[in-house]
Steps between C-alpha positions, in 0.01 A plus 500: 500500500635470152621820347293628205663518158566792273644433162737737320584398143733632238360535150753496210639147454301377808137550389589558132692247293741764382627838632240737366709814520794349314263362240359841437836670500632253242216576264436871554831663624813582325822314595600741764268317753755218506772740619299598800410131566865412500581774738226385733614135487858617589365690793606838366149641510184405688182371340326842538773672307503221243126505422475882520729502187374187331126569485514834304695305229184299417310641203133485413342571845255279676340398178822329389540338832148365494544363160784280624348381824304228314826311474556507881362194678453456878594175681189289433492391870487859637130562429398193708745601772354852522146353515605270778651792692171686466296204616721460807490873578874524462625839379690474171710801401704561184832678582701583189765726358313472177233723348169545682286545187642190340441296806145624535426435138625139510317412820174648364542322180527159665233574756726486802418691819770601751468721806743765390793585256816673589703605193661784312245735340491546120431857376429601139514851363230633258752425208562144613837529687533262780658542843494336843427644843579310814224540761640216716860618485699409814516749784868431541737674261732203520250274313502585131197275410198641323291316754637361831347166555636481850314824582174349367556184699551704823146629464354164562277471808659373822496126568446429124702233333644682196528274199730617214512364155767609253748415237755775426740772595232732625406237761836474667437769755192347661605132473642511855205685641226256397346268752441245222686528167432335164777544243605406149757604234757763610332544847523128569874505399556799729329321791717190441820699492411706812339218680160668531219259582242469221268264318571459128210511267426475126134598503233616742360155558806421714451816705127436547575147617755623751263772630213255527727275714587794722133584551399147578454388857799354686662257469475554121827532309613850396810587297819548686727777389801343336843495658744527210790404725356149520319476167636660189236342277154666516214253538135542545489185714656643815239543767509503875262519789524852643278700731200666344613849584869475386 
């Protein structure tokens, strides 16, 4: 019997066309946010420590954030992908190190339904000061992320094929844990360098097509995870007949 799918999708840069948190920081925070960003990129601090310091630098409270979100666009193919998941009864989860209220606002604005959102929680004081709390912080003290995506993935039901979709540095930890991985941008480069099997994508039409092939009855074609040892050039045309439960 074919394993059912559960889909775990990053948000910033994957569902959105730009990194929402960076976009907001660039417009609402003073220049110190870039110092914390550089420390994070060098590996000197974790993402939790980075965002804990960055978010309070944003001025104007939620009202200022909401006024800018009109300039944030989602991938135009994501809405149809989410609707397809719903029609197929495939759980679709957003798992992000971004801001929960921002994610919820954008999904509601575009009329997109998902099963759940895991993200960092935005808090606002009565005088408009912003801060973050981390309800899904990792249990291990060794992990310095605000949200441990591997920990979320480990909660998937047994015998479920866990589909991961991502693009950036926050997706590196769960890339090797996914049963089926779709990658672009920095995550794709990481997978190539570390020879982690994945399917490249540019939009959610590619992902939907691949999953439809997986769900089709044998001997339909389904995407084969790439072997970067034998193929350094990513191509959407690589398919292989594999067993339905693989």
